[in-house]
N, C-alpha and C positions, 0 to 999 in steps of 0.2 A: 511240383507236388500237387498243386490244384488240378493239374491235368490228369494225374493218376486217380484222384478222388472222383473227379467228374467222369472219367472213363469207367470206373467201377460202378458208379451210380447209373450211368447210361447203359452199361452192359446188363446190370441187374434189373433195370426197368424197361429194357427193350422187349416189347411184346408183353405177354402175360407172365407174371411171376407169382406163383401160388405158394402159399404156406404148405409145408410138408405136413402130412397127417401126423397126429400125435403118435409118438413112438412108444409110449407106455400108457396103460390105462389109468384113469383117475383113481386116487386112493379110495378105498371103500368108505362108505358112510360110517360115521361114529355116532354114539349117543348124543354128542354135543351139537350135531348138525340139526339146525332148527327146522329146515324145510328142504324139500327136494327142489333144485333149481332147474330151469329150462334154458336152453340156448336161445339167445336173442341175437338179432343182427342189426348192426349200425352200418350205414353207407354214406359216402361222401367223397370229397376231394381234399387234397392238401397241397400247400405250397412248400417247396423244399429249398433251403439255402445251405450250401456246404462251404465251409471255410477251412482250407488246408492249414495245417500247423507245421512249424519248422521242426526238423529232426532234433531230438534231444542230444546232449553232448555225447559223443562217441558212437552215435547211430549212423549207419550208412544212409545217405539221402534216399527218401521215398521207399524204403524196404524194411518194414512195412510203413505205409503212409498213415499219418494220423490226421483226422479231419473232425471238425466240430459240425454238428447237425443242428439245424433249427427248422421246425415245421410249424405251420399254422393249419390245423384241421378245421374243415367246414362240413356241415351236414349234420348227421345224427350225433356225431362227436364234435363238439365245439370246444376246441382246446388248442393250446400251444405246447411245444415240446422243445427240449434241449438235450443234446447227448453228444457222444463221441463214437467215432468209428475208426477201426484199424483195418486197413485193406492191403492186399498184396496182389500184384499182377505178375503172372508167370511169363516166361519167354515164349510160351506157346500162344499164338493168337487166339483170342476168345476165351482164355482161361484166367480166372481171377477168383478172389474170395474176400469176404469181409465179415467182421463181427462188430456189433454195436450195442450200446446200451443208451436208452433215452428215457427221460422222465417227462411224462405227459400230465398237464394240469388243465382242468376245465370242467365241462359238464357232459355227462353221458346219461341218456334216458331220464333227464330231469334231476339228476344227482350231481353234486359237486364234489370234487376231490382230485386226487392225483394217483398215478400208478406208473410203474416202469415197464418198458418193453425191451426185450432182448432179441437181437437179430443174428441169424446165421445165414449168410448168402454165398452162393458159389456159382460160377460159370465154368462148365467143362466143355471146351471147344465150342462155345456159343450156346450150349444148353443150360438155361438158368434153373436154379433151385433156391428157394427162399423159405425160411421159417421165421416168423415174427410172432412172439408169444409174450403174454403178460408174465412178469416175474412173480412167482408165487408169493402171496402175502404182502405184495407191495402196495396194494390199494390203501388210500387214506380217506378220511372224512366219510362222506356218503358212498364212496366207492370201495370201502373196506370189504375185503373178501372177493373182489373182482378176479375173474380168471377168463382166459380166452386166447384166441388166435386171430391174426390179421393177415389178409391177402392184399397185395398191391399190384395194380396193373397200370401201365402207361398207355393212355389213349389220347391221340391227337395232341401230344405235348403236355398233357395234364396227368397228374398222379391221382388215381382213384383207389380208395380203400374199401374193403368189406371186412368188418370186425364182428366175428362171431364170439359172443361173450356170455358169461353167467354172473349174476349177482345174487347174493344170499337173500332168501325170502321171496324170490319171484318165481 
Protein backbone atom coordinates (compact mmCIF):
# COMPACT_ATOMS: atom_id res chain seq x y z
CA UNK A 1 0.00 0.00 0.00
CA UNK A 2 2.92 2.36 0.67
CA UNK A 3 3.99 1.70 -2.91
CA UNK A 4 0.59 2.83 -4.24
CA UNK A 5 0.64 6.04 -2.20
CA UNK A 6 4.20 6.76 -3.26
CA UNK A 7 3.29 6.04 -6.90
CA UNK A 8 0.36 8.46 -6.74
CA UNK A 9 2.54 11.13 -5.14
CA UNK A 10 5.29 10.53 -7.69
CA UNK A 11 2.84 10.59 -10.61
CA UNK A 12 1.25 13.79 -9.40
CA UNK A 13 4.54 15.52 -8.67
CA UNK A 14 6.33 14.42 -11.85
CA UNK A 15 7.04 17.63 -13.66
CA UNK A 16 4.85 20.66 -13.22
CA UNK A 17 1.51 20.16 -11.53
CA UNK A 18 -0.55 23.30 -11.56
CA UNK A 19 -3.74 24.07 -9.74
CA UNK A 20 -6.74 24.23 -12.01
CA UNK A 21 -8.24 27.68 -12.49
CA UNK A 22 -11.18 28.53 -10.31
CA UNK A 23 -14.27 26.90 -11.77
CA UNK A 24 -16.66 29.42 -10.31
CA UNK A 25 -16.39 33.14 -9.67
CA UNK A 26 -15.93 34.41 -6.12
CA UNK A 27 -19.14 35.39 -4.33
CA UNK A 28 -20.18 39.01 -4.78
CA UNK A 29 -19.16 41.52 -2.13
CA UNK A 30 -21.63 42.10 0.63
CA UNK A 31 -22.08 45.10 2.91
CA UNK A 32 -20.25 43.14 5.66
CA UNK A 33 -17.04 42.97 3.59
CA UNK A 34 -14.71 45.45 5.30
CA UNK A 35 -12.25 46.00 2.47
CA UNK A 36 -11.38 44.76 -0.98
CA UNK A 37 -8.57 42.24 -0.79
CA UNK A 38 -5.73 41.78 -3.27
CA UNK A 39 -4.03 38.58 -4.29
CA UNK A 40 -0.69 37.98 -2.62
CA UNK A 41 1.85 35.26 -3.40
CA UNK A 42 3.84 33.06 -1.04
CA UNK A 43 6.65 30.84 -2.36
CA UNK A 44 8.82 28.17 -0.86
CA UNK A 45 9.49 24.46 -0.52
CA UNK A 46 8.06 21.67 1.59
CA UNK A 47 9.15 18.28 2.83
CA UNK A 48 6.60 15.50 2.40
CA UNK A 49 6.19 12.31 4.43
CA UNK A 50 3.55 9.76 3.42
CA UNK A 51 2.48 6.92 5.74
CA UNK A 52 0.29 4.19 4.22
CA UNK A 53 -2.59 3.00 6.37
CA UNK A 54 -3.92 -0.58 6.49
CA UNK A 55 -7.29 -1.23 4.85
CA UNK A 56 -10.33 -1.04 7.08
CA UNK A 57 -12.24 -4.24 7.87
CA UNK A 58 -13.96 -5.54 4.76
CA UNK A 59 -11.99 -3.28 2.39
CA UNK A 60 -10.12 -4.71 -0.57
CA UNK A 61 -6.37 -4.07 -0.11
CA UNK A 62 -5.17 -0.78 -1.62
CA UNK A 63 -8.37 0.09 -3.52
CA UNK A 64 -8.63 2.90 -2.56
CA UNK A 65 -5.41 3.33 -0.64
CA UNK A 66 -5.50 5.51 2.48
CA UNK A 67 -2.40 7.49 3.41
CA UNK A 68 -1.45 9.97 6.14
CA UNK A 69 0.24 13.16 4.94
CA UNK A 70 2.77 15.20 6.91
CA UNK A 71 4.40 18.33 5.47
CA UNK A 72 6.86 20.94 6.67
CA UNK A 73 6.55 24.19 4.69
CA UNK A 74 9.48 26.59 4.47
CA UNK A 75 9.65 29.98 2.83
CA UNK A 76 6.90 32.59 2.89
CA UNK A 77 4.65 29.99 4.52
CA UNK A 78 6.37 28.68 7.65
CA UNK A 79 4.07 25.89 8.79
CA UNK A 80 3.49 22.21 9.29
CA UNK A 81 0.50 20.19 8.19
CA UNK A 82 -1.18 16.86 8.74
CA UNK A 83 -3.86 15.26 6.65
CA UNK A 84 -5.23 12.21 4.91
CA UNK A 85 -5.30 11.12 1.29
CA UNK A 86 -7.41 8.55 -0.54
CA UNK A 87 -5.90 7.39 -3.81
CA UNK A 88 -6.71 4.97 -6.59
CA UNK A 89 -4.54 3.73 -9.45
CA UNK A 90 -6.33 2.30 -12.47
CA UNK A 91 -5.18 -0.65 -14.58
CA UNK A 92 -4.19 1.82 -17.32
CA UNK A 93 -0.53 2.84 -16.92
CA UNK A 94 -0.17 6.47 -15.85
CA UNK A 95 -3.78 6.89 -14.74
CA UNK A 96 -4.61 7.52 -11.10
CA UNK A 97 -6.37 9.95 -8.80
CA UNK A 98 -6.44 11.22 -5.25
CA UNK A 99 -8.39 13.43 -2.91
CA UNK A 100 -6.94 14.78 0.32
CA UNK A 101 -7.62 17.15 3.18
CA UNK A 102 -4.87 18.65 5.32
CA UNK A 103 -4.76 21.12 8.20
CA UNK A 104 -1.93 23.65 7.99
CA UNK A 105 -0.74 25.49 11.11
CA UNK A 106 1.91 28.19 11.27
CA UNK A 107 2.72 31.68 9.96
CA UNK A 108 1.85 33.36 6.67
CA UNK A 109 2.66 37.02 5.92
CA UNK A 110 3.53 37.58 9.59
CA UNK A 111 0.18 36.22 10.74
CA UNK A 112 -0.32 33.11 12.88
CA UNK A 113 -3.14 30.63 12.62
CA UNK A 114 -4.33 27.59 10.76
CA UNK A 115 -6.36 26.70 7.70
CA UNK A 116 -7.37 23.62 5.73
CA UNK A 117 -6.37 22.67 2.19
CA UNK A 118 -8.38 20.37 -0.07
CA UNK A 119 -6.74 18.49 -2.95
CA UNK A 120 -8.14 16.93 -6.10
CA UNK A 121 -5.45 15.32 -8.22
CA UNK A 122 -5.55 13.14 -11.28
CA UNK A 123 -3.29 11.62 -13.89
CA UNK A 124 -4.83 10.67 -17.22
CA UNK A 125 -2.34 8.46 -19.09
CA UNK A 126 0.51 10.53 -17.67
CA UNK A 127 -1.08 13.99 -18.01
CA UNK A 128 -1.32 15.56 -14.52
CA UNK A 129 -3.98 17.91 -13.20
CA UNK A 130 -4.12 19.18 -9.63
CA UNK A 131 -6.29 21.58 -7.70
CA UNK A 132 -5.22 22.58 -4.18
CA UNK A 133 -7.46 25.15 -2.56
CA UNK A 134 -8.14 26.65 0.87
CA UNK A 135 -11.34 25.26 2.38
CA UNK A 136 -13.74 28.24 2.66
CA UNK A 137 -13.92 29.76 6.16
CA UNK A 138 -11.33 27.33 7.55
CA UNK A 139 -8.85 30.02 8.62
CA UNK A 140 -8.34 30.55 12.35
CA UNK A 141 -6.54 33.14 14.45
CA UNK A 142 -4.89 35.86 12.38
CA UNK A 143 -5.55 33.80 9.23
CA UNK A 144 -9.32 34.02 9.64
CA UNK A 145 -10.91 34.79 6.27
CA UNK A 146 -7.97 33.37 4.27
CA UNK A 147 -8.75 32.10 0.77
CA UNK A 148 -6.54 30.97 -2.08
CA UNK A 149 -5.05 28.33 -4.35
CA UNK A 150 -1.70 26.53 -4.32
CA UNK A 151 0.37 25.10 -7.15
CA UNK A 152 3.01 22.44 -6.60
CA UNK A 153 5.98 21.60 -8.78
CA UNK A 154 8.65 18.96 -8.33
CA UNK A 155 12.14 20.28 -9.16
CA UNK A 156 15.29 18.24 -8.69
CA UNK A 157 13.63 16.02 -6.09
CA UNK A 158 12.24 18.97 -4.12
CA UNK A 159 8.61 20.05 -3.79
CA UNK A 160 8.12 23.75 -4.58
CA UNK A 161 4.87 25.59 -3.81
CA UNK A 162 3.37 28.86 -5.02
CA UNK A 163 0.43 29.96 -2.88
CA UNK A 164 -1.78 32.72 -4.28
CA UNK A 165 -3.96 33.93 -1.43
CA UNK A 166 -6.12 36.70 -0.03
CA UNK A 167 -6.49 37.93 3.53
CA UNK A 168 -9.23 40.32 4.68
CA UNK A 169 -8.17 43.93 5.09
CA UNK A 170 -5.15 43.74 2.79
